[in-house]
PALUMRO-928770 format. One line per 5 residues: number of its first residue (from 1); their letters; for each residue x, y, z of C-alpha. Coordinates in steps of 0.05 Angstrom, whole numbers, plus 5000, padded with zeros to 4 digits. Example, Ala and Ser with C-alpha at 12.3 -4.5 7.8 and 13.67 -1.06 7.14 Angstrom:
! residues 2
1	as	5246,4910,5156; 5273,4979,5143
***
This chain:
! residues 272
1	mitvv	3646,4215,9153; 3598,4175,9110; 3526,4197,9116; 3459,4173,9090; 3430,4221,9039
6	egspr	3364,4186,9026; 3331,4118,9022; 3349,4087,9090; 3300,4030,9107; 3301,4055,9179
11	tgiwv	3340,4108,9217; 3364,4114,9288; 3361,4042,9311; 3406,4018,9368; 3451,3957,9361
16	pikps	3504,3927,9407; 3578,3925,9390; 3619,3861,9383; 3655,3847,9449; 3719,3889,9454
21	atvyv	3709,3922,9386; 3718,3997,9374; 3667,4031,9328; 3671,4102,9300; 3614,4150,9284
26	gsivs	3609,4159,9208; 3633,4089,9193; 3596,4034,9157; 3585,3973,9203; 3573,3900,9190
31	ldfsa	3571,3834,9229; 3634,3794,9238; 3625,3724,9210; 3699,3708,9217; 3690,3692,9291
36	iaade	3621,3663,9303; 3634,3653,9378; 3639,3729,9388; 3595,3757,9334; 3541,3787,9378
41	gvivr	3545,3858,9355; 3571,3902,9299; 3642,3919,9277; 3670,3972,9231; 3663,3940,9162
46	pkavg	3732,3916,9139; 3762,3936,9073; 3739,3894,9013; 3779,3833,8996; 3769,3802,8928
51	isntt	3728,3826,8869; 3663,3856,8895; 3688,3835,8965; 3675,3762,8948; 3727,3739,8999
56	nkdip	3702,3777,9060; 3628,3782,9041; 3617,3834,9095; 3546,3859,9085; 3538,3933,9100
61	igvvv	3485,3940,9155; 3485,4014,9170; 3523,4079,9182; 3538,4098,9254; 3506,4164,9275
66	gtnrr	3518,4162,9350; 3539,4123,9412; 3507,4111,9480; 3564,4142,9522; 3540,4201,9563
71	yplys	3609,4231,9556; 3633,4219,9484; 3704,4200,9465; 3735,4235,9404; 3792,4212,9359
76	atyla	3835,4267,9331; 3865,4216,9283; 3799,4194,9253; 3761,4259,9265; 3702,4224,9296
81	eyitd	3671,4203,9362; 3681,4130,9379; 3662,4077,9430; 3697,4014,9453; 3660,3954,9480
86	egvtg	3685,3931,9548; 3687,3857,9531; 3645,3797,9550; 3648,3815,9624; 3634,3889,9612
91	pdvst	3561,3888,9635; 3584,3860,9702; 3639,3909,9719; 3629,3972,9676; 3631,4040,9708
96	vdyvl	3618,4078,9643; 3555,4120,9642; 3512,4093,9585; 3448,4129,9563; 3396,4138,9509
101	vegpy	3385,4066,9485; 3315,4050,9458; 3284,3987,9430; 3285,3917,9461; 3347,3927,9502
106	gkger	3347,3934,9578; 3353,4006,9598; 3396,3990,9658; 3446,3946,9621; 3516,3973,9622
111	ramvq	3536,3957,9551; 3567,3996,9494; 3519,4007,9436; 3515,4050,9373; 3457,4082,9337
116	idlig	3455,4069,9262; 3418,4089,9199; 3405,4025,9161; 3433,4013,9091; 3394,3978,9036
121	pntvl	3405,3969,8961; 3370,4036,8947; 3404,4076,9002; 3442,4136,8976; 3506,4148,9015
126	rapir	3553,4207,9013; 3627,4191,9025; 3687,4238,9029; 3744,4220,8982; 3810,4219,9018
131	naaia	3883,4200,9005; 3896,4140,9051; 3873,4177,9114; 3810,4215,9133; 3848,4280,9143
136	tapsl	3886,4278,9076; 3856,4306,9012; 3871,4278,8942; 3937,4304,8915; 3937,4365,8871
141	ltsts	3965,4351,8802; 4003,4403,8762; 4016,4399,8688; 4090,4394,8673; 4088,4404,8598
146	sgski	4043,4432,8544; 3996,4379,8520; 3934,4370,8478; 3860,4367,8487; 3861,4292,8501
151	tmttn	3922,4284,8547; 3961,4317,8603; 4025,4299,8639; 4033,4316,8713; 4066,4295,8778
156	aadft	4043,4227,8803; 3970,4218,8824; 3954,4180,8887; 3940,4115,8848; 3954,4081,8782
161	nvagl	3893,4085,8739; 3854,4026,8713; 3830,4042,8643; 3760,4072,8644; 3754,4073,8720
166	gtiyf	3785,4140,8738; 3763,4213,8732; 3804,4276,8726; 3776,4345,8745; 3812,4409,8723
171	rsggn	3819,4459,8779; 3854,4515,8739; 3875,4535,8669; 3835,4535,8605; 3797,4472,8625
176	agvyr	3778,4493,8696; 3713,4461,8718; 3717,4404,8667; 3710,4330,8685; 3737,4274,8640
181	ncddt	3736,4198,8647; 3807,4172,8641; 3827,4114,8595; 3901,4111,8614; 3937,4061,8659
186	satih	3984,4111,8688; 3994,4156,8749; 4026,4212,8709; 4000,4211,8638; 3925,4223,8636
191	tydvn	3885,4210,8573; 3811,4214,8556; 3765,4200,8497; 3730,4268,8493; 3770,4331,8478
196	tpans	3774,4385,8531; 3757,4456,8510; 3830,4478,8511; 3899,4447,8505; 3931,4433,8572
201	avgdt	3987,4481,8591; 4045,4481,8639; 4019,4499,8708; 3947,4476,8698; 3922,4440,8760
206	avkvp	3875,4381,8768; 3855,4325,8815; 3846,4252,8796; 3808,4197,8833; 3794,4123,8821
211	lrmfg	3719,4132,8808; 3678,4144,8746; 3637,4208,8739; 3574,4165,8743; 3555,4092,8740
216	vsyvt	3593,4029,8761; 3658,4041,8799; 3706,3998,8840; 3728,4028,8906; 3763,4017,8972
221	igdgt	3722,4041,9032; 3762,4061,9094; 3830,4042,9119; 3815,3980,9160; 3803,4018,9225
226	vasfi	3747,4064,9201; 3700,4056,9143; 3684,4130,9136; 3715,4150,9069; 3733,4126,9000
231	dcavs	3808,4117,8993; 3834,4149,8929; 3904,4120,8940; 3882,4049,8922; 3878,4026,8849
236	patny	3813,3990,8834; 3848,3928,8807; 3843,3869,8855; 3806,3882,8920; 3745,3928,8917
241	dvihv	3672,3941,8930; 3627,3954,8871; 3585,4018,8876; 3542,4059,8829; 3563,4132,8828
246	lqlnl	3505,4182,8826; 3546,4245,8833; 3620,4258,8837; 3642,4326,8864; 3716,4345,8862
251	eiagq	3708,4421,8861; 3736,4441,8928; 3803,4416,8956; 3791,4377,9020; 3716,4372,9007
256	eyvdf	3716,4321,8951; 3658,4272,8957; 3615,4221,8920; 3542,4203,8925; 3530,4129,8911
261	vfdsd	3491,4065,8923; 3522,3997,8936; 3516,3946,8881; 3461,3897,8901; 3513,3841,8904
266	afcqv	3540,3872,8968; 3478,3849,9004; 3483,3775,8984; 3515,3731,9038; 3520,3672,8990
271	ra	3555,3689,8926; 3611,3665,8880
***
């Protein structure tokens, strides 16, 4: 799940869900401007389309931290609680037990809502890095031949690198614990500008993701159903969000994560 590390403009506010939408705890949410007639409420923020999401322009509003169902629903697929709005007639016919809502909303209204921590340009978020699905870690890479201090050949990574936008982290061998920014455009041959301490050797292991160690990176957030992880199976070539990496941590398999802020352009509704 994505979480707010620091810098939220406000935490714990309640907002309604778009009629008939399903929203997952730990996902980033936005408004849906593709259907103005039914945009009263938030949706899971869709994947970016276009460079810096210039096609969708879905502004991140917040990260979901809870729902107002007394008896939560849990998805074993997405590893998170979720809530589904009962549609435009829901408040008339709902039998779900809703609780907790604060703010300007009627306490007796039978309507699905979520609690969110707001996101602003200075909000630091922590996102797990996963391979196409929230339960799948980035693939382990194993060196298949003896190399040098500036290159290593392995089985295929989860994505094809864009020069300068990927990072490799060595899990074992003479370079264990070392990070390098990758300049290659390959899924199997990994090259970097700065020498590693040792030559790569057959059997050395590593993990590679489509993010820089720090600074500007191009990423895909979520899988279209949830927006609760960064997808390391997507090359940052055509459709992506722009983020600024503050810390990339690839040390433990299955616990890879990145701390980041959104580029300020993500908060502009009118842009090129």
